[in-house]
Residue, then its C-alpha position, 0 to 999 in steps of 0.5 A: m500500500p505505501a507504494t500506491k500512496d507515494l504514486i498519488l502524492a507525486p503530482p502527474a505532469p498534467l497537474r503542472h499544466a493545470r497550475v498554469m491555467s489558473d491561480l490555484a496551488l492544486s495538489l492531489r492526495l489520498a483522502r484521510p478520515a478528517d476529509a470526509a465532512p468537507l468532501a461530503r459538503i462538496y458532493v452535496e453542493a455539486w449535486q445541488d448546483t449541477y442537477a438543479a434543473i434536471l432532478p426533482h427539487n425534493l431529492l436535492a433539498g433532502m441531501s444530507v452532508g451527514v449521510h454522505t460523510a458516513r459514506i465517504e468515510r467508508a470509501i476513505r477507509k478503503s483508500a479509494v478517495l482522492v482529494a484535490e486541494d488548494a493551498r488557500h481554499g483547502a479541499i475543492g474536489l474529490a474522486g472515488f474509484g475502485a473495481a467496476r460494479d458492472r463488468g458486462l461492459g468490458f471495463d475492470g475499473e470505475v470512477y464512481t464519483l468525480y465532483v468539483a466545488p461549484g466555485f472552482q469548476g473550469q480550472g483544471v481540477g476535474r482533469s487533475l482528479l481524473l488523471g489521479a484516479f487513473a494513476a491510482l487504478k493503474a497502481r492497483a493493477f486495473q487496466s481500463c476505466l468506466i464512468w457513469s454520468h447522468a445523460q443531461n449532465n454537462a460533464c458528458f462533454f468533459y468526459e468526451a473531451m478527455g477521450g472517453l468513448r460512449s460505451g453504454n446506457r442505462q435507466i435508473m430511478m432517482g427521487g421517484q423519477e426515471v433517469s438516463e445515464v451514459a457510460f464513458g469508457w477508457k480501454q487504457l488508463a490514459v487520457n487522449c484529449r480531443k477537440l469536440t466539434t459542434 
């Protein structure tokens, strides 16, 4: 396990590029138990910001930082959560990762969550988290990765721009509403950025 932590603590080269694009002093590391509550707050705020016009209001209003703190604490104990932090602002993003929950699509790893605090989006934080999650999965002998996204989430454009290929669709229930999700997959744990055409 120490080798994995060493790998995560050393920022990948693309992270230096993210520093040039913004004034953030961004770093990535494996989350610690004390990070659970701040990360849960980011998770809830990102959901409420991203899905305000997409998901039922009662679902978003009923989200509890306490409930998500407990869930994130369990993932942290498995060394399965990365935190992105800025020297001035503290934690500003998170990514949860591990084995693919559905191996039927041909991917062995999965990024379960990737959220950036609303005030820090568009500054390279999501890109750094995705690269960090890929590095962590690779260090644990995973070969490929999958991410599920709500079909109306603007993150779909981000995943495509980062080289993710649409690899599946599913319908799930959220807050009593049927929701479409899209899977984006990387057959190799590397990002192949491409320009999207309109």
